[in-house]
SERO-4910 file (N, C-alpha, C, O; in steps of 0.05 Angstrom, whole numbers):
BEGIN
 pado doro    nc1    nc2    nc3   cac1   cac2   cac3    cc1    cc2    cc3    oc1    oc2    oc3
  Met    A    323    -10   -311    310      2   -288    282     12   -295    263      8   -280
  Leu    A    280     26   -318    254     37   -326    235     14   -332    212     15   -325
  Met    A    245     -7   -345    229    -30   -351    218    -43   -325    194    -50   -324
  Lys    A    235    -46   -305    227    -57   -280    205    -40   -267    186    -50   -256
  Ala    A    209    -14   -268    189      4   -256    163      2   -271    142      3   -258
  Leu    A    163     -1   -297    139     -4   -313    125    -31   -306    100    -32   -304
  Val    A    140    -52   -302    128    -77   -295    116    -75   -267     93    -84   -263
  Val    A    130    -62   -249    119    -58   -222     94    -41   -223     75    -46   -209
  Leu    A     95    -20   -239     71     -3   -243     48    -20   -252     26    -16   -243
  Ser    A     52    -37   -271     31    -54   -282     20    -72   -260     -5    -75   -258
  Val    A     37    -84   -244     27   -101   -222     11    -84   -202    -11    -93   -193
  Gly    A     20    -60   -196      5    -43   -178    -22    -35   -189    -42    -35   -175
  Leu    A    -23    -30   -215    -49    -22   -227    -68    -46   -229    -92    -42   -229
  Leu    A    -57    -70   -230    -74    -94   -230    -90    -96   -204   -112   -106   -204
  Leu    A    -79    -85   -183    -93    -85   -158   -119    -70   -159   -138    -76   -145
  Leu    A   -120    -50   -177   -145    -34   -179   -168    -52   -188   -191    -46   -182
  Gly    A   -162    -73   -203   -184    -90   -213   -186   -116   -198   -200   -134   -207
  Ala    A   -173   -119   -176   -174   -144   -161   -202   -152   -153   -218   -135   -144
  Ala    A   -208   -177   -157   -235   -187   -151   -239   -190   -121   -219   -195   -106
  Gly    A   -263   -187   -112   -269   -192    -83   -259   -170    -65   -257   -174    -41
  Ala    A   -254   -146    -75   -244   -124    -59   -266   -114    -40   -290   -115    -47
  Val    A   -257   -105    -17   -276    -93      2   -272    -63      1   -249    -54     -2
  Gly    A   -293    -47      3   -291    -18      2   -273     -7     24   -270    -19     45
  Ala    A   -260     16     18   -242     27     37   -254     51     52   -239     67     64
  Ala    A   -280     54     52   -292     77     65   -286     75     95   -287     54    107
  Glu    A   -281     98    106   -275    100    135   -301    103    151   -319    118    143
  Ala    A   -303     87    172   -326     89    190   -314     93    218   -291     86    223
  Ser    A   -330    104    236   -320    108    263   -329     85    281   -352     76    279
  Lys    A   -311     77    299   -318     58    319   -331     73    342   -331     98    342
  Glu    A   -340     58    362   -352     71    385   -332     89    401   -340    108    413
  Asp    A   -307     82    400   -287     97    415   -278    122    400   -261    137    409
  Gly    A   -290    128    376   -284    152    361   -262    149    342   -258    166    325
  Lys    A   -246    127    343   -225    123    324   -236    112    298   -255     96    299
  Pro    A   -225    120    276   -235    109    250   -229     79    248   -209     69    258
  Glu    A   -246     65    234   -241     37    228   -216     36    211   -212     53    195
  Pro    A   -200     15    214   -177     13    197   -186      9    168   -205     -5    163
  Arg    A   -171     21    150   -177     18    121   -164     -7    111   -141    -13    117
  Leu    A   -178    -22     95   -167    -46     83   -144    -38     64   -148    -22     46
  Ala    A   -121    -49     69    -97    -41     53    -96    -58     28   -100    -83     28
  Leu    A    -90    -45      5    -83    -59    -19   -104    -78    -30    -98    -99    -41
  Arg    A   -129    -70    -26   -152    -86    -35   -151   -115    -24   -161   -134    -36
  Gly    A   -138   -118     -1   -136   -144     11   -114   -162      1   -112   -185      8
  Met    A    -97   -150    -16    -74   -166    -27    -52   -168     -5    -49   -149     11
  Asp    A    -38   -190     -5    -16   -194     14      7   -176      7     18   -179    -15
  Pro    A     16   -158     25     37   -139     18     64   -153     14     80   -144     -2
  Val    A     69   -175     28     95   -190     24     96   -201     -4    116   -199    -17
  Glu    A     74   -213    -13     73   -224    -40     74   -202    -61     86   -205    -82
  Met    A     61   -180    -55     61   -157    -73     89   -147    -78     97   -142   -101
  Ile    A    105   -144    -57    132   -135    -60    149   -155    -76    168   -148    -90
  Lys    A    142   -181    -74    155   -202    -89    146   -203   -118    155   -220   -134
  Gly    A    126   -186   -125    117   -185   -153     92   -202   -158     86   -207   -182
  Gln    A     79   -211   -138     55   -228   -141     30   -214   -131     32   -198   -112
  Ser    A      8   -220   -143    -18   -210   -133    -32   -234   -121    -44   -251   -134
  Val    A    -31   -235    -94    -43   -257    -79    -62   -246    -58    -53   -229    -42
  Glu    A    -86   -255    -58   -105   -245    -38    -98   -256    -11    -91   -279     -8
  Gly    A   -100   -238      9    -96   -246     36   -121   -259     48   -142   -257     36
  Lys    A   -118   -270     72   -140   -284     85   -145   -270    112   -127   -261    125
  Lys    A   -171   -268    119   -178   -254    144   -165   -266    169   -159   -252    188
  Gln    A   -161   -293    169   -149   -305    192   -120   -298    196   -108   -303    217
  Phe    A   -107   -287    175    -79   -278    177    -79   -248    172    -71   -238    151
  Ser    A    -88   -233    192    -90   -204    188    -79   -189    212    -75   -201    234
  Leu    A    -73   -163    208    -64   -146    230    -70   -117    222    -73   -111    199
  Val    A    -72   -100    243    -76    -72    238    -50    -57    245    -39    -62    267
  Arg    A    -42    -40    227    -18    -23    232    -23      4    219    -30      6    196
  Lys    A    -19     25    235    -22     53    225    -48     57    210    -48     67    187
  Asp    A    -70     49    222    -97     52    210   -103     36    185   -123     41    172
  Phe    A    -86     16    179    -91     -1    157    -95    -30    166    -81    -39    184
  Leu    A   -114    -44    154   -118    -72    159   -104    -87    136   -112    -85    113
  Tyr    A    -83   -102    143    -68   -118    124    -77   -147    126    -81   -157    147
  Leu    A    -79   -160    103    -86   -188    101    -62   -203     89    -49   -192     71
  Phe    A    -57   -227     98    -34   -243     89    -44   -270     79    -65   -280     89
  Lys    A    -30   -282     61    -38   -308     51    -33   -331     71    -46   -352     70
  Asn    A    -14   -327     90     -8   -347    109      6   -335    134     13   -311    134
  Ala    A      9   -351    154     22   -342    179     51   -334    175     61   -316    188
  Glu    A     65   -347    156     93   -341    151     95   -312    140    113   -297    149
  Asn    A     79   -304    122     80   -277    111     72   -257    132     84   -235    133
  Lys    A     53   -263    149     46   -245    170     69   -241    189     75   -219    197
  Ala    A     83   -263    196    107   -261    214    129   -245    200    143   -230    214
  Thr    A    133   -248    174    153   -233    160    147   -203    162    165   -187    167
  Phe    A    122   -196    158    113   -168    160    118   -157    188    129   -136    192
  Glu    A    109   -173    208    112   -164    236    141   -160    244    147   -143    262
  Ala    A    159   -175    233    188   -172    239    199   -146    230    219   -136    241
  Asp    A    188   -134    208    199   -109    197    176    -94    183    177    -92    159
  Pro    A    157    -84    198    134    -71    185    141    -46    169    127    -39    151
  Asp    A    163    -32    177    170     -8    161    180    -16    133    178      1    115
  Arg    A    190    -39    130    199    -49    104    176    -59     87    174    -53     63
  Trp    A    158    -74     99    136    -88     85    111    -72     83     94    -78     66
  Gly    A    107    -52    101     82    -37    101     82    -14     82    102     -8     68
  Ile    A     59     -1     80     55     22     63     74     44     73     75     50     97
  Gln    A     88     57     54    106     78     60     91    105     63     70    108     51
  Gly    A    102    123     78     90    150     80     67    152     98     52    172     96
  Asp    A     62    133    116     40    135    135     13    140    123     -4    152    136
  Gly    A      9    130     99    -17    133     86    -23    159     72    -46    164     64
  Phe    A     -2    175     68     -5    200     52      7    196     25     26    181     21
  Cys    A     -3    211      6      6    209    -22     34    223    -24     37    245    -15
  Pro    A     53    209    -35     80    221    -38     79    246    -56     96    264    -53
  Val    A     61    247    -75     60    270    -94     44    293    -82     51    316    -86
  Ala    A     24    287    -66      8    307    -53      7    301    -23    -13    290    -13
  Pro    A     29    306     -9     32    296     18     12    306     39     10    296     61
  Ala    A     -4    327     32    -25    336     50    -50    320     46    -69    322     62
  Ser    A    -50    302     26    -74    286     20    -71    257     30    -50    245     26
  Lys    A    -92    248     42    -92    219     49    -93    204     23   -108    211      5
  Ala    A    -78    183     22    -77    167     -2    -99    145     -1   -109    138     20
  Asp    A   -105    134    -24   -124    113    -27   -109     86    -25    -92     81    -42
  Pro    A   -114     70     -5    -99     45     -2   -103     25    -24    -91      3    -24
  Asp    A   -121     31    -43   -125     14    -66   -109     23    -91   -107      8   -110
  Val    A    -98     47    -90    -82     58   -112    -53     56   -104    -41     74    -92
  Ala    A    -41     33   -111    -15     26   -101      4     16   -122     -4      4   -143
  Ile    A     29     21   -117     50      9   -134     73     -1   -116     75      7    -92
  Val    A     90    -18   -127    114    -25   -113    137    -12   -129    139    -15   -153
  Tyr    A    154      2   -115    177     15   -127    201      9   -108    199     14    -84
  Gln    A    222     -2   -119    246    -10   -104    239    -25    -79    248    -20    -57
  Glu    A    222    -45    -83    213    -64    -61    200    -50    -38    203    -59    -15
  Arg    A    186    -29    -43    170    -15    -23    143     -9    -35    141     -5    -59
  Ile    A    122     -8    -18     95     -2    -27     89     27    -22     92     37      0
  Tyr    A     79     40    -43     70     68    -42     41     69    -50     33     56    -69
  Ile    A     25     85    -37     -2     89    -44     -6    119    -51      9    136    -42
  Phe    A    -26    124    -68    -30    151    -79    -59    160    -77    -77    144    -73
  Ala    A    -62    187    -78    -89    198    -76   -105    191   -101   -129    186    -99
  Thr    A    -92    191   -125   -106    185   -150    -86    170   -168    -62    169   -163
  Val    A    -97    157   -188    -81    142   -208    -61    161   -222    -38    154   -226
  Pro    A    -70    185   -231    -50    203   -244    -26    210   -226     -5    216   -237
  Cys    A    -29    209   -200     -6    214   -182     16    194   -187     40    200   -183
  Ile    A      9    170   -195     29    149   -200     47    158   -223     72    155   -221
  Ala    A     36    168   -244     52    177   -267     71    200   -259     94    200   -268
  Val    A     61    218   -243     77    240   -234    100    229   -217    123    237   -220
  Phe    A     94    212   -199    114    199   -181    136    186   -198    160    189   -192
  Met    A    128    171   -218    147    155   -234    166    173   -250    187    164   -259
  Glu    A    159    199   -254    177    217   -268    202    224   -251    224    226   -262
  Glu    A    198    226   -225    220    233   -206    215    219   -179    211    232   -159
  Pro    A    216    192   -179    209    178   -154    226    185   -130    216    188   -108
  Glu    A    252    189   -134    269    195   -111    262    222    -98    265    225    -74
  Lys    A    254    241   -114    245    267   -103    221    263    -84    220    275    -63
  Tyr    A    202    247    -93    178    243    -76    183    225    -53    171    228    -31
  Ile    A    201    206    -56    208    188    -33    222    205    -11    216    202     12
  Ala    A    240    223    -20    253    240      0    233    258     14    236    264     38
  Arg    A    212    267      0    192    284     12    177    270     34    171    282     55
  Ile    A    171    245     31    155    231     52    173    221     74    164    216     96
  Lys    A    199    219     69    218    211     90    226    234    108    231    231    132
  Lys    A    227    258     96    234    283    111    212    303    107    212    318     88
  Pro    A    193    304    126    171    323    124    181    352    122    201    359    134
  Ala    A    167    367    106    174    396    103    169    411    128    174    435    129
***
């Protein structure tokens, strides 16, 4: 179990160095809503959960909960749309370790086939010490 978590952690950290990433800075649209933040440096979340780092394509994209997700193909996009709570970022974009903080959609790991994002890279190490504690925290707000 620990070995699997470390492998998953390594895959997640690889996202930090993914080539061709687009910045995640928030900008406002004319209607006052923030622009959606690019999720996972543009990596396909379905592939990420399967343990692969595959860049998504703009033609296979969707916006969910203020995140712009990219997918490698229409099949993965349809898989995501069928169950976005399973395939999308957990915790509505907040860091499980520091739940009052918006997380960085580029600082991500997969744990137990779910994607979690964090405010900082050190938050990942804290999360991995007691992941179930932090998962419970984001599932049941205080």
